[in-house]
A tleap script that builds the chain and sets N, CA, C and O, in Angstrom:
source leaprc.protein.ff14SB
mol = sequence {
  NMET LEU GLY LEU MET PHE LYS LYS LYS ILE
  ILE PRO HIE VAL LEU LEU PHE ARG THR GLU
  ARG HIE VAL SER LEU HIE THR PHE PHE VAL
  ALA GLY PRO ILE ASP LEU ILE PHE VAL ASN
  LYS GLN ASN ARG VAL VAL GLU ILE LYS GLU
  ASN LEU THR PRO PHE SER PHE TYR SER PRO
  TYR GLU ASN ALA THR ALA ILE ILE GLU ALA
  LYS SER GLY THR VAL ARG LYS THR ARG THR
  LYS ILE ASN ASP THR ILE LYS TYR ASN CLEU
}
set mol.1.N position { 0.831 -1.186 0.000 }
set mol.1.CA position { 0.000 0.000 0.000 }
set mol.1.C position { 0.873 1.246 0.000 }
set mol.1.O position { 1.718 1.420 0.879 }
set mol.2.N position { 0.674 2.084 -0.955 }
set mol.2.CA position { 1.437 3.324 -1.011 }
set mol.2.C position { 0.711 4.501 -0.383 }
set mol.2.O position { 1.356 5.414 0.134 }
set mol.3.N position { -0.621 4.502 -0.417 }
set mol.3.CA position { -1.351 5.616 0.166 }
set mol.3.C position { -0.883 6.937 -0.426 }
set mol.3.O position { -0.896 7.121 -1.643 }
set mol.4.N position { -0.472 7.849 0.439 }
set mol.4.CA position { -0.053 9.183 -0.009 }
set mol.4.C position { 1.460 9.311 -0.198 }
set mol.4.O position { 1.951 10.403 -0.483 }
set mol.5.N position { 2.198 8.223 -0.045 }
set mol.5.CA position { 3.650 8.306 -0.233 }
set mol.5.C position { 3.982 8.714 -1.670 }
set mol.5.O position { 3.354 8.257 -2.625 }
set mol.6.N position { 4.957 9.560 -1.792 }
set mol.6.CA position { 5.506 10.015 -3.067 }
set mol.6.C position { 4.552 10.906 -3.866 }
set mol.6.O position { 4.845 11.232 -5.016 }
set mol.7.N position { 3.428 11.304 -3.288 }
set mol.7.CA position { 2.502 12.223 -3.970 }
set mol.7.C position { 2.960 13.650 -3.701 }
set mol.7.O position { 3.389 13.963 -2.591 }
set mol.8.N position { 2.872 14.521 -4.712 }
set mol.8.CA position { 3.283 15.910 -4.540 }
set mol.8.C position { 2.244 16.726 -3.788 }
set mol.8.O position { 2.581 17.675 -3.080 }
set mol.9.N position { 0.967 16.348 -3.947 }
set mol.9.CA position { -0.119 17.031 -3.252 }
set mol.9.C position { -0.872 16.014 -2.401 }
set mol.9.O position { -0.978 14.839 -2.752 }
set mol.10.N position { -1.390 16.493 -1.279 }
set mol.10.CA position { -2.183 15.621 -0.422 }
set mol.10.C position { -3.651 15.778 -0.804 }
set mol.10.O position { -4.263 16.821 -0.574 }
set mol.11.N position { -4.198 14.722 -1.389 }
set mol.11.CA position { -5.619 14.684 -1.702 }
set mol.11.C position { -6.217 13.513 -0.933 }
set mol.11.O position { -5.529 12.515 -0.718 }
set mol.12.N position { -7.479 13.604 -0.510 }
set mol.12.CA position { -8.061 12.507 0.274 }
set mol.12.C position { -7.893 11.169 -0.437 }
set mol.12.O position { -8.040 11.062 -1.655 }
set mol.13.N position { -7.584 10.166 0.355 }
set mol.13.CA position { -7.280 8.841 -0.164 }
set mol.13.C position { -7.904 7.815 0.781 }
set mol.13.O position { -7.807 7.972 1.998 }
set mol.14.N position { -8.534 6.780 0.254 }
set mol.14.CA position { -9.159 5.749 1.078 }
set mol.14.C position { -8.441 4.417 0.858 }
set mol.14.O position { -8.258 3.969 -0.275 }
set mol.15.N position { -8.046 3.805 1.953 }
set mol.15.CA position { -7.469 2.459 1.922 }
set mol.15.C position { -8.566 1.503 2.382 }
set mol.15.O position { -9.100 1.661 3.480 }
set mol.16.N position { -8.908 0.518 1.562 }
set mol.16.CA position { -9.976 -0.429 1.881 }
set mol.16.C position { -9.419 -1.824 2.117 }
set mol.16.O position { -8.457 -2.238 1.471 }
set mol.17.N position { -10.037 -2.551 3.054 }
set mol.17.CA position { -9.647 -3.918 3.371 }
set mol.17.C position { -10.886 -4.805 3.343 }
set mol.17.O position { -11.985 -4.340 3.645 }
set mol.18.N position { -10.722 -6.052 2.992 }
set mol.18.CA position { -11.861 -6.991 2.931 }
set mol.18.C position { -12.419 -7.311 4.311 }
set mol.18.O position { -13.618 -7.547 4.458 }
set mol.19.N position { -11.562 -7.319 5.314 }
set mol.19.CA position { -11.980 -7.609 6.685 }
set mol.19.C position { -11.408 -6.546 7.619 }
set mol.19.O position { -10.450 -5.851 7.278 }
set mol.20.N position { -12.010 -6.431 8.800 }
set mol.20.CA position { -11.460 -5.492 9.775 }
set mol.20.C position { -10.081 -5.970 10.197 }
set mol.20.O position { -9.859 -7.159 10.426 }
set mol.21.N position { -9.168 -5.028 10.294 }
set mol.21.CA position { -7.810 -5.389 10.666 }
set mol.21.C position { -7.120 -4.228 11.359 }
set mol.21.O position { -7.557 -3.079 11.290 }
set mol.22.N position { -6.045 -4.563 12.020 }
set mol.22.CA position { -5.193 -3.563 12.677 }
set mol.22.C position { -4.077 -3.220 11.700 }
set mol.22.O position { -3.289 -4.089 11.325 }
set mol.23.N position { -4.006 -1.974 11.291 }
set mol.23.CA position { -3.004 -1.559 10.312 }
set mol.23.C position { -2.213 -0.379 10.877 }
set mol.23.O position { -2.766 0.700 11.093 }
set mol.24.N position { -0.922 -0.590 11.114 }
set mol.24.CA position { -0.047 0.500 11.524 }
set mol.24.C position { 0.397 1.252 10.281 }
set mol.24.O position { 0.605 0.658 9.223 }
set mol.25.N position { 0.538 2.556 10.418 }
set mol.25.CA position { 0.907 3.401 9.273 }
set mol.25.C position { 2.143 4.230 9.573 }
set mol.25.O position { 2.478 4.481 10.730 }
set mol.26.N position { 2.804 4.643 8.524 }
set mol.26.CA position { 3.894 5.605 8.657 }
set mol.26.C position { 3.705 6.686 7.606 }
set mol.26.O position { 2.998 6.498 6.616 }
set mol.27.N position { 4.345 7.808 7.839 }
set mol.27.CA position { 4.232 8.923 6.895 }
set mol.27.C position { 5.572 9.241 6.238 }
set mol.27.O position { 5.858 10.396 5.922 }
set mol.28.N position { 6.388 8.213 6.034 }
set mol.28.CA position { 7.630 8.413 5.295 }
set mol.28.C position { 7.274 8.842 3.876 }
set mol.28.O position { 6.407 8.238 3.244 }
set mol.29.N position { 7.919 9.852 3.387 }
set mol.29.CA position { 7.756 10.335 2.012 }
set mol.29.C position { 6.360 10.895 1.724 }
set mol.29.O position { 5.918 10.896 0.575 }
set mol.30.N position { 5.671 11.367 2.753 }
set mol.30.CA position { 4.386 12.053 2.576 }
set mol.30.C position { 4.681 13.556 2.592 }
set mol.30.O position { 5.501 14.021 3.384 }
set mol.31.N position { 4.016 14.309 1.720 }
set mol.31.CA position { 4.334 15.716 1.477 }
set mol.31.C position { 4.097 16.650 2.664 }
set mol.31.O position { 4.686 17.730 2.714 }
set mol.32.N position { 3.261 16.268 3.608 }
set mol.32.CA position { 2.975 17.137 4.747 }
set mol.32.C position { 2.160 16.384 5.778 }
set mol.32.O position { 1.917 15.187 5.622 }
set mol.33.N position { 1.728 17.079 6.846 }
set mol.33.CA position { 0.950 16.416 7.879 }
set mol.33.C position { -0.419 15.978 7.358 }
set mol.33.O position { -1.001 16.615 6.480 }
set mol.34.N position { -0.920 14.869 7.925 }
set mol.34.CA position { -2.210 14.331 7.484 }
set mol.34.C position { -3.091 13.977 8.679 }
set mol.34.O position { -2.610 13.799 9.798 }
set mol.35.N position { -4.389 13.879 8.412 }
set mol.35.CA position { -5.357 13.348 9.362 }
set mol.35.C position { -5.712 11.931 8.913 }
set mol.35.O position { -5.782 11.649 7.717 }
set mol.36.N position { -5.933 11.053 9.878 }
set mol.36.CA position { -6.341 9.678 9.599 }
set mol.36.C position { -7.685 9.420 10.254 }
set mol.36.O position { -7.896 9.767 11.416 }
set mol.37.N position { -8.597 8.807 9.501 }
set mol.37.CA position { -9.910 8.447 10.019 }
set mol.37.C position { -10.070 6.943 9.795 }
set mol.37.O position { -10.022 6.466 8.661 }
set mol.38.N position { -10.260 6.207 10.887 }
set mol.38.CA position { -10.401 4.753 10.826 }
set mol.38.C position { -11.887 4.408 10.904 }
set mol.38.O position { -12.591 4.863 11.805 }
set mol.39.N position { -12.361 3.593 9.944 }
set mol.39.CA position { -13.781 3.293 9.802 }
set mol.39.C position { -13.992 1.780 9.892 }
set mol.39.O position { -13.234 1.010 9.303 }
set mol.40.N position { -15.027 1.353 10.632 }
set mol.40.CA position { -15.301 -0.080 10.755 }
set mol.40.C position { -16.251 -0.565 9.661 }
set mol.40.O position { -16.630 0.199 8.774 }
set mol.41.N position { -16.631 -1.843 9.730 }
set mol.41.CA position { -17.464 -2.426 8.669 }
set mol.41.C position { -18.884 -1.864 8.639 }
set mol.41.O position { -19.595 -2.040 7.650 }
set mol.42.N position { -19.302 -1.196 9.700 }
set mol.42.CA position { -20.611 -0.524 9.698 }
set mol.42.C position { -20.500 0.932 9.229 }
set mol.42.O position { -21.453 1.702 9.347 }
set mol.43.N position { -19.335 1.298 8.700 }
set mol.43.CA position { -19.039 2.660 8.232 }
set mol.43.C position { -19.066 3.693 9.349 }
set mol.43.O position { -19.377 4.861 9.118 }
set mol.44.N position { -18.740 3.259 10.555 }
set mol.44.CA position { -18.664 4.150 11.713 }
set mol.44.C position { -17.204 4.498 11.998 }
set mol.44.O position { -16.319 3.647 11.905 }
set mol.45.N position { -16.972 5.744 12.341 }
set mol.45.CA position { -15.630 6.180 12.717 }
set mol.45.C position { -15.292 5.572 14.079 }
set mol.45.O position { -16.004 5.787 15.060 }
set mol.46.N position { -14.203 4.815 14.122 }
set mol.46.CA position { -13.796 4.164 15.369 }
set mol.46.C position { -12.541 4.793 15.972 }
set mol.46.O position { -12.249 4.595 17.152 }
set mol.47.N position { -11.805 5.545 15.167 }
set mol.47.CA position { -10.589 6.187 15.676 }
set mol.47.C position { -10.196 7.326 14.745 }
set mol.47.O position { -10.435 7.272 13.538 }
set mol.48.N position { -9.591 8.353 15.324 }
set mol.48.CA position { -9.136 9.519 14.566 }
set mol.48.C position { -7.733 9.875 15.045 }
set mol.48.O position { -7.460 9.878 16.246 }
set mol.49.N position { -6.865 10.170 14.115 }
set mol.49.CA position { -5.540 10.702 14.439 }
set mol.49.C position { -5.356 11.968 13.614 }
set mol.49.O position { -5.338 11.915 12.384 }
set mol.50.N position { -5.221 13.094 14.284 }
set mol.50.CA position { -5.060 14.367 13.587 }
set mol.50.C position { -3.597 14.788 13.542 }
set mol.50.O position { -2.822 14.510 14.457 }
set mol.51.N position { -3.241 15.465 12.459 }
set mol.51.CA position { -1.941 16.113 12.314 }
set mol.51.C position { -0.749 15.165 12.498 }
set mol.51.O position { 0.193 15.471 13.230 }
set mol.52.N position { -0.806 14.037 11.838 }
set mol.52.CA position { 0.332 13.114 11.855 }
set mol.52.C position { 1.400 13.685 10.929 }
set mol.52.O position { 1.186 13.802 9.722 }
set mol.53.N position { 2.532 14.034 11.492 }
set mol.53.CA position { 3.571 14.725 10.735 }
set mol.53.C position { 4.388 13.756 9.871 }
set mol.53.O position { 4.427 12.558 10.151 }
set mol.54.N position { 5.036 14.271 8.830 }
set mol.54.CA position { 5.881 13.418 7.992 }
set mol.54.C position { 6.954 12.686 8.812 }
set mol.54.O position { 7.452 13.199 9.814 }
set mol.55.N position { 7.286 11.500 8.365 }
set mol.55.CA position { 8.307 10.636 8.976 }
set mol.55.C position { 7.919 10.201 10.390 }
set mol.55.O position { 8.767 10.094 11.276 }
set mol.56.N position { 6.609 9.951 10.585 }
set mol.56.CA position { 6.087 9.464 11.865 }
set mol.56.C position { 5.468 8.081 11.684 }
set mol.56.O position { 5.182 7.651 10.567 }
set mol.57.N position { 5.269 7.400 12.803 }
set mol.57.CA position { 4.559 6.118 12.835 }
set mol.57.C position { 3.270 6.309 13.617 }
set mol.57.O position { 3.207 7.149 14.514 }
set mol.58.N position { 2.233 5.529 13.281 }
set mol.58.CA position { 1.012 5.509 14.082 }
set mol.58.C position { 0.444 4.100 14.091 }
set mol.58.O position { 0.273 3.475 13.045 }
set mol.59.N position { 0.155 3.613 15.287 }
set mol.59.CA position { -0.455 2.301 15.456 }
set mol.59.C position { -1.807 2.519 16.139 }
set mol.59.O position { -1.852 2.912 17.305 }
set mol.60.N position { -2.897 2.272 15.431 }
set mol.60.CA position { -4.219 2.538 16.000 }
set mol.60.C position { -4.582 1.541 17.103 }
set mol.60.O position { -3.999 0.461 17.204 }
set mol.61.N position { -5.551 1.929 17.921 }
set mol.61.CA position { -6.057 1.047 18.973 }
set mol.61.C position { -7.166 0.147 18.435 }
set mol.61.O position { -7.388 -0.948 18.951 }
set mol.62.N position { -7.859 0.613 17.398 }
set mol.62.CA position { -9.034 -0.077 16.866 }
set mol.62.C position { -8.741 -0.730 15.511 }
set mol.62.O position { -7.856 -0.287 14.779 }
set mol.63.N position { -9.488 -1.780 15.190 }
set mol.63.CA position { -9.439 -2.387 13.866 }
set mol.63.C position { -10.317 -1.570 12.918 }
set mol.63.O position { -11.229 -0.870 13.357 }
set mol.64.N position { -10.039 -1.664 11.627 }
set mol.64.CA position { -10.806 -0.897 10.643 }
set mol.64.C position { -10.891 -1.651 9.324 }
set mol.64.O position { -10.023 -2.464 9.006 }
set mol.65.N position { -11.942 -1.376 8.561 }
set mol.65.CA position { -12.043 -1.893 7.196 }
set mol.65.C position { -11.672 -0.820 6.186 }
set mol.65.O position { -11.479 -1.105 5.004 }
set mol.66.N position { -11.572 0.427 6.664 }
set mol.66.CA position { -11.158 1.526 5.787 }
set mol.66.C position { -10.378 2.551 6.603 }
set mol.66.O position { -10.654 2.779 7.781 }
set mol.67.N position { -9.410 3.154 5.950 }
set mol.67.CA position { -8.666 4.255 6.550 }
set mol.67.C position { -8.690 5.395 5.544 }
set mol.67.O position { -8.302 5.231 4.388 }
set mol.68.N position { -9.146 6.536 5.995 }
set mol.68.CA position { -9.168 7.721 5.138 }
set mol.68.C position { -7.971 8.578 5.513 }
set mol.68.O position { -7.805 8.959 6.672 }
set mol.69.N position { -7.143 8.876 4.529 }
set mol.69.CA position { -5.996 9.770 4.710 }
set mol.69.C position { -6.360 11.091 4.050 }
set mol.69.O position { -6.774 11.113 2.891 }
set mol.70.N position { -6.211 12.179 4.770 }
set mol.70.CA position { -6.568 13.488 4.232 }
set mol.70.C position { -5.616 14.562 4.772 }
set mol.70.O position { -4.892 14.337 5.742 }
set mol.71.N position { -5.630 15.701 4.139 }
set mol.71.CA position { -4.795 16.826 4.540 }
set mol.71.C position { -5.084 17.190 5.997 }
set mol.71.O position { -6.235 17.163 6.433 }
set mol.72.N position { -4.047 17.527 6.736 }
set mol.72.CA position { -4.209 17.931 8.126 }
set mol.72.C position { -5.206 19.087 8.218 }
set mol.72.O position { -5.155 20.028 7.426 }
set mol.73.N position { -6.105 19.006 9.184 }
set mol.73.CA position { -7.144 20.019 9.351 }
set mol.73.C position { -8.495 19.571 8.835 }
set mol.73.O position { -9.514 20.205 9.110 }
set mol.74.N position { -8.507 18.472 8.081 }
set mol.74.CA position { -9.767 17.960 7.515 }
set mol.74.C position { -10.730 17.525 8.611 }
set mol.74.O position { -11.921 17.828 8.533 }
set mol.75.N position { -10.245 16.828 9.620 }
set mol.75.CA position { -11.110 16.363 10.706 }
set mol.75.C position { -11.756 17.553 11.407 }
set mol.75.O position { -12.959 17.548 11.669 }
set mol.76.N position { -10.958 18.566 11.709 }
set mol.76.CA position { -11.476 19.767 12.370 }
set mol.76.C position { -12.478 20.488 11.483 }
set mol.76.O position { -13.551 20.880 11.941 }
set mol.77.N position { -12.129 20.663 10.216 }
set mol.77.CA position { -12.983 21.391 9.272 }
set mol.77.C position { -14.329 20.683 9.060 }
set mol.77.O position { -15.364 21.341 8.954 }
set mol.78.N position { -14.315 19.362 9.000 }
set mol.78.CA position { -15.546 18.601 8.758 }
set mol.78.C position { -16.254 18.212 10.055 }
set mol.78.O position { -17.346 17.644 10.030 }
set mol.79.N position { -15.622 18.521 11.185 }
set mol.79.CA position { -16.171 18.201 12.511 }
set mol.79.C position { -16.430 16.696 12.673 }
set mol.79.O position { -17.394 16.288 13.320 }
set mol.80.N position { -15.570 15.901 12.087 }
set mol.80.CA position { -15.682 14.448 12.181 }
set mol.80.C position { -15.350 14.010 13.600 }
set mol.80.O position { -14.390 14.491 14.203 }
set mol.81.N position { -16.159 13.087 14.130 }
set mol.81.CA position { -15.904 12.577 15.468 }
set mol.81.C position { -16.201 11.075 15.549 }
set mol.81.O position { -16.803 10.500 14.642 }
set mol.82.N position { -15.774 10.462 16.630 }
set mol.82.CA position { -15.995 9.031 16.845 }
set mol.82.C position { -17.493 8.736 16.774 }
set mol.82.O position { -18.312 9.509 17.270 }
set mol.83.N position { -17.840 7.610 16.152 }
set mol.83.CA position { -19.208 7.116 15.941 }
set mol.83.C position { -19.954 7.811 14.805 }
set mol.83.O position { -21.093 7.440 14.519 }
set mol.84.N position { -19.359 8.798 14.150 }
set mol.84.CA position { -19.984 9.368 12.955 }
set mol.84.C position { -20.061 8.278 11.888 }
set mol.84.O position { -19.223 7.377 11.850 }
set mol.85.N position { -21.065 8.365 11.028 }
set mol.85.CA position { -21.164 7.469 9.886 }
set mol.85.C position { -20.494 8.135 8.697 }
set mol.85.O position { -20.765 9.296 8.389 }
set mol.86.N position { -19.627 7.400 8.037 }
set mol.86.CA position { -18.890 7.916 6.883 }
set mol.86.C position { -19.436 7.274 5.620 }
set mol.86.O position { -19.587 6.054 5.546 }
set mol.87.N position { -19.730 8.098 4.634 }
set mol.87.CA position { -20.109 7.600 3.308 }
set mol.87.C position { -19.066 8.101 2.336 }
set mol.87.O position { -18.737 9.287 2.326 }
set mol.88.N position { -18.548 7.210 1.522 }
set mol.88.CA position { -17.543 7.614 0.544 }
set mol.88.C position { -17.845 6.932 -0.782 }
set mol.88.O position { -18.349 5.810 -0.835 }
set mol.89.N position { -17.521 7.643 -1.836 }
set mol.89.CA position { -17.695 7.113 -3.195 }
set mol.89.C position { -16.326 6.760 -3.741 }
set mol.89.O position { -15.375 7.534 -3.632 }
set mol.90.N position { -16.246 5.592 -4.322 }
set mol.90.CA position { -14.963 5.158 -4.905 }
set mol.90.C position { -15.059 5.096 -6.403 }
set mol.90.O position { -14.084 4.752 -7.071 }
savepdb mol mol.pdb
quit
């Protein structure tokens, strides 16, 4: 999974998995800080990590079937919180 690595601009990106799983992430080679939104199989937000800076690691507490990577400040701007329902188009 490359996610946002090596991208010149940070645009929202969704990582999807067939089953709920624990996925640790790093921001090596990411252009700037990002927000992470972890979503379960019911499309509910189970965990949020804001402002993860480049060259950092993050290991979530919750399992997820989707992880949304977005520009830092997205969570605050959209007022996303735990237990919100997320709908995304792929």
